[in-house]
N, C-alpha and C positions, 0 to 999 in steps of 0.2 A: 249611557251611563257605564262609565269604566267600571271592571270588575271591583267589587267591595268599596266604591266610593260612596260616601254618605252625603258629602258637602263639598260642591266646586263652583267657586267664583271665578270669574272672568272679566278683567278690565275695570276694575271697581274704581272710580274716581269719586272725592268729594272735595267741596271748598266751603271754607267758613269764612266769607268775606275774602278778604286778601290773603287768608291763609289756605296753601293748596295741601291740605292732609293728605289726601290718596291722588294717584296720578297713573292709576293702570296695574292694579293688584291683581295676582292670580293666585289661587289657593287652591289645594285639593287635600281632602280629607278622608281617611279610609274608616271604615270599621275595624273596632277593636285594637286600634293604634293611639299611642299617645304621640300627637304631632307639636313641635315646639315651634312656637313663633316669636323669632328674635328680632331686633333691632334697637338702636338707640331711642333715647326719648325725643319724639318728633318724627320718628320714621312712620307713624300712621297705624300702630298696631293696636292703640285704644279705639282708634276711630273706626276700624275695621269691625272690631269686636262691638261697638255699638250699633254699626249696620247689620249686624248678623244677629245681634239681640232687639231688633225692632225699634232702637231709641232714635237712632236718624236715618234718612232714607240717602241714597247713594245718589250722585247725578249722573253718572254711567256706569254701565256693566251689567252683567247677569249673575245671579245666583239660583243654582240648583242644590235641591236637597232630595234625596233619594230620586234623582232624576226628573223630578218637577220644578217647574219656576216658582222660585221663594221671592215674594215681594211682601215682608212684614210692614205694617203700618203702625204696629204698637209692641211691647212687650210680649202681650198676650198671643200674638200672631205667632211669635218665636216660640212660646211653651207649646202652641198647639201644634206646631211644626216640628216638634222634639228637640226643641234647643232651648237648653238651660244656662244662661251666664252667672257666672260672680264677676263683678265689675270691680275696677281698680279700688273706686271709693265705695264703702261700705254703704248700703241702703237699707239697713234695718230701723226699725220704729221702735227710738229709745225707750219708749214707755211702756210697751208690749213685753210680756214674759219672753222667756227662751222659748217656750212650747207655741206661744202665739204666734211668733215671727217665723217658727220653721213650719207651721201649716197656713200659713196667711195666704188668703186665697184658695184655698182648698180645704177648709176646716170642715170635719166630720159635723153633720147636723143629726138632729132627732126630729124625724118626720119631715125633714127637706126643710126646717126652717130654724130651730133652735140650736146654736152651736154647743157639741157636746163637748164641753171642756176635759172630761175625763178620756173620751178618745182621742182628742187633740193631745193629751199629754203621753198617751199610749204611742200613738205615731211619732211624736219628737222622741220619745226613749227609743223606739225600735230605730229609728234613722241614726241616731247618733251612737247605739250600739252596732249597728251594722258598720259604720264608719271606724270602730274602733278607738275612739275617744273616751275618755273618763267624762261621765256626766256631770254637767254642773247641775245647779239646783233649776228645774224647769220652769218653776214659778218666779223667779225674779227676773225685773226689769232688765233687759241687755244692755242699759246706760250704767249698770252698776258693776260689770263685767270689765274685764281687762281686753283689749284691744285682741289680743289673740285668740281669747276664747270668742269673741263676737266675728273674729273672722271664720272660726269653725262653723259659729252657727249659720253664719251667711252661706257657706258651701253646703251644709245642712238643709237649706231651704231650697236651695238648686236641686241638690239631690232628690228631694220629694217629688219632685217633677216626673221623676223615672225617665230621664233625658234618653235620647238616641246620642247626642250630642253635647257635651259638656265642657262648658267655655270657662277657664280658670285665668284671669287677667290679673296677676302679680299675687296669686292666693297664698303664698307662702311668704311674702314679704313681712309679715307681722308674726311669723311663726317660729319657735325655737325649734332645735334642732332634733328633739325628740318628735315635737309634735307634726314636724316634716315629714317624718320617719313612716309616721302611722299615717299621714295622708299618702305619701307614696304607696306603700303597701293596699289601703284602699284602692288607689287608682290602678293598680294591678290587677287586683279583684274585678273593679268594673271592666278594665280593658279584656279580660278573659270572656265576659258575657257580651262582649260585641258592642259596647259602648264606645264612641268617638270621643278624643279628649284632646283639645286645643289647648294648650298650656303655654302660659306667657310668665317668663322671669327673665332676671337680668343676672341670675348666678348660674355660671357656667357648670360648676360641677351638679348642679340639679339637672341640667341639659344632659350632660354625660350619662346620668343614674336612671333617668326616668323615661328621655324621649326616643322613640322609634324612629322619627323622622322628622327633620327641621325646614324650616321656611323663612329666609332671610329677608327683611324690608331695610329700605334705605330710602330716604328722602320721597316716601310714600309709593315706592315702587318694590316690585318683588325683584330681588338680586341674585338670589341664589336658592337651590333645594339640596339637603343633603339628608344622608339616611344615617342609622348608628354607625355602621361600619365605615362611612367615608368622615364622620364626624372629628374634626380637627378644631382645637380652640383657638389657636392663631388665625387659621382661615376664615372662620367667622366673624372674629373680631375685623380682620381686613375689610370682609364683605359689608361689616355693620358700617365701618368707618370710611370706607372709601380709599384707604391707604393702609399699608402695614402701620400697626398699633402696639406700642409697651404697654398701654393702660392696665393690663393685667398684671403686669410684674409686680413683685411684692414692693411695698411701698418703703423708702428708705425712712427709718426712725429719726425724727427730728433731734437737734442738738440739745444739750442739758441746757437748763434755764437758770436764771438768777435764783437768789432766797428772800427775794421780798414776798412777803406774804399778804395777796392780795385778799383771798376770803378765808376766815376762819371759822369753821362749825363746830360748835360744840354740844354733843348730847342731845341732837334733835329728837322728840318726840311725838307722836300725834296718837289718837285714839286707836289705830287700826293696826298700820304696819310697822313704823320706824320705832325703835327701842333703844336709840341712844346713838344716833349717827355721827362721828366725829372726824374730821380732816382737815387738811389746810391747802389751797392752790395758791401757786404762786404767780406772779405776774410774767407773763410771756410762757407760760405753762398750759400745755394740753394735758389736762388730766382726763385719764378715762375712767369709766364706771361700768364695772363687770358684774354679772350675777344671773341667775336663773330667773326666769319670769315669777314678777309678783314679790319680790324680795325687798320692794319699797324704792326702785329707782323711779318710778313716775312720780310717787309721792314726793320725793327728795326734792327734783327739779320742780314740782307746782309749787311747792312750798318756799323755794328759793326765788321763786315769782311771783310770790304773793296770792297763789291761786289754791292753796291748799291750808288748813288750817292745823297750826302744831300747837300741843298742849304745854312743852315744855322745851328747853335749850335756849341757847344762845348764838349770835352769829356776829362778826363784824365785816365790814367790807371797805377796803381803804382806809382801815385803820379806826373808823367810827361804828358805833353799834347799828346793825341792820335787823329790821323787822318788818318787812314789806306788809302792807294791810291789804294791797289788791297788785294786780299786774301794772297800773298806772303808778304808783309808787316806786314800784321795782325800775320801771324805765327811767324816772325821773332820776333815780340814783345812777343809773348807768349801765342797767343789765337788760341785754335782749334775748328773747327765748325764741328758738327755731325749732319748731317741732317736726317729727316725721309725718303726724297725721295733718297733713297740711290743709284738708278740705275743712275739717272740724276745729282744727286748734289754730291754724296758722293765716288763712287766708278767706276773704270776702268774695265766693267765687263768682258774684255777677257784678262785681265792681271792677275798674280798670287796673293795668298795672300801675298806673300814677298815683290813684286814689289807694291802693294796697300799699304802697310805698310809703306814702307821706301822711297817712291819716294819724300816727303818733306825735308828729312834729308840725301840724299845720301852723301851730302858734308861732313857728319859725317865720312863717311868710305871711303873717296877718299882721296889720298895722289900721287902729282905728277901726276894726270890725271888717276891713277890705282884705281880700287875698289877692297877693302879688301872684299871679297864675305864670309869667314869665319866670320868675324867681323858682318857683316850684319846677316847672317843667325843666330847667336849667340840671337841679339836683338829680331828676330823676333821669334824664338823659346821661349824666355823667356815669351812675350806678348801673344803668343798661350798659353802656360800653364797659364799664369796668368787669361786669361780671358777664359779659356776652350774652345778654338776655335775648332768645331769638322771639322779637315780637315785631308785627308790621308797624305799632307805633305804642307810643305810652298810654294812650286812650284804647288800646286792647282791651276787651273783658278777658280776666284772667281765666275764666273757665274754658275759653277758645285755646288755650295753648296747653304744650305738653306737659305731662308729670313733672319731668325734670327742668324746665323751663317755669312753672310755678314753682318749684322747692327754689331755685334762683331767686324768685321775687321775694320770697320769705326771707331770702338771705339780703335782700336788698332793701328790706323794711328794716332788718337789725342794723345794716350799716347805717342808714340813715340817722338814727337816735346816737351814734357815737359813741356807744358804750365802753367799758371797762372790763365788763365780764359778759360772755356769751354762753348761755345754757343752750346746748345742742343736743336735742333728745332723738336719735334714731334719723338725722336728716338727711342719709343716703337710702333711707328706704323707698324701693321701688325705681330707683335711679340707675341709669345705663351705665357702663363702664367710664365712658369718657366724660362723662357728666361727674362722676364720682371722683374723677382724677382733678378735675377743675376744682370742685369743693375741697378736696384734699390741700391743694396749693393754697386756697384761700384760707383754709383754716391755720396752716402754717404761717400765712403773710400776718394774719390777725394777729397770732401769739408773737409772732417776731417783731411787730410794733409795739409790744406791750402789753397786749389785752389778755385776760385770762379765759381759757375755754375749759369748760366744764362739759365732758363730751361722754355721751351713751348711745351705743349701736348693739343691735342683736347679732352682729357680725364680730365673734371673735377675733379673727384674722385681722379685721380693720382695725379694732381697739390696738392690738398689739402693734400694728404697723405704724398707726399716726399717734399714739400716745408718749409721752415723756415719763409718766408713770401711772399706775391704775389702781384704782381702789374697787375691793370686790365686796359686795353686799350679801348678806346671809341671814335671813330673818328679822331684817330690818336692822341689822348692825353691818358694820364695817369688820370684815374677818381678816383683813390684811390690806397692805399696799405694798405692790411690788414696781420694780423700775422695769419700763417694758422692754427694753432691748436686752434683758438679761433672764427672761423667763418663756415658759412654753407654754401653749393652750392646756396641757395638762396640769401645770402649776397653778395656773387660772381656775379651771374646772375644780382641781381638789378644794380650794377656797370655796368657789360657789355652792359646792354639796355640802360644805361644813365639815370637811377633812382636816385632820391634822400634819398629814405625811410630808407636805412641803412647806413647813413654817420657816424650817432653817433657811428656805432662799426668801422669804419675806423681808423687804426692806422698809423701815419705818421713817429712816432719817433722810438723808442727802440724796437727790436723784444720780 
């Protein structure tokens, strides 16, 4: 065993049917080091993490932990070996409380039999406090919490195992800037105690800030290893893409749009967060939605999609009253919803690409109760080609595809319904730079064809570079509407924090 090496993987290969996810990956991780694992979607990162975490077994290769052969047959084996994993898709149990989820599997017991709920709460409290995050209500079911808080609880559950190796797969994708900085401060403290951290992200700024060493994967193979001293963004992108790439360049703000109002929202309120949201979205416009976590963004999008109850307010879509009772009625009116939480809100993981793409429009291929499979497949293949979806066939199970490819399937389903309005809620979360560039072009093309796009992102730079205009939410209200090309992140944040010092730059009329 090399000095300080806690984890060593050699020649790891894994195939899922016709999909060759890994074909000879090498990885060496040392104690007290934050080691970034980079690569585009489909490069094999998540598959490698699942192997290390005992979820799947490799077809070839060897893994050593502390110099000993490591062959996990289950996640429990990984935990016993000192490996704790925070997977890209959250695995919390929605109806259990915060405290119950954090101590799940290692609950304190009285007499070795009865779960000690008070001790469980104390344990959860101590872990979250040590991580430096504000404490949520430890007794509330996690399904009632926002995605960012659920992500923090997922990390806390991994930390509860006191691992030697902590693996974080896109753990910051749901966190805001403040939460990410708190997490980084905690990771630095862990690093000082000798814990090895394998950190997966698509945000190069995070790599530059936190990583000590970097391994790059491409097409299931290791193609590069760098240290903090040799880290260069452009070089890493070239390693990931296999060629020189300009994907990280700031996106060009699109051209101004028409004055034809597609969606008018007036004084929307609900029982919890929305306190009178009003705005207009024009045809051919990309309207960004900015604001800090929990200011009403998710409630607004779900209400527009018929999945959240409003108490008052009115909407018109294409000049007609609009008040969807459920998502099906929204789809019928020409509205598509593309979420960032693709596993829980966007896809049916165990079904095929074909089924996930066409289930909202099956009636289009049905006559007298019979489904025209040839016509359905033609539509699916056209969308696969249009979006460059990397799948062996339309009948490949979505769960076998990379995160970025799964997100493209979400877009395919949206396009299949031929909507006039797209609701895109953090659609690039956990997506590599190359796929992001493709999605940006797609969003612009959709707007250029006359559709309206309401676009929320946790990435403020993304909002500013892609949107025509921005609305900023604060405490359930729109605090300002800005022309994206004319403002800075500081202007947006001023409104997001409810400050008035930049209001002279706010634009409420023409883009």
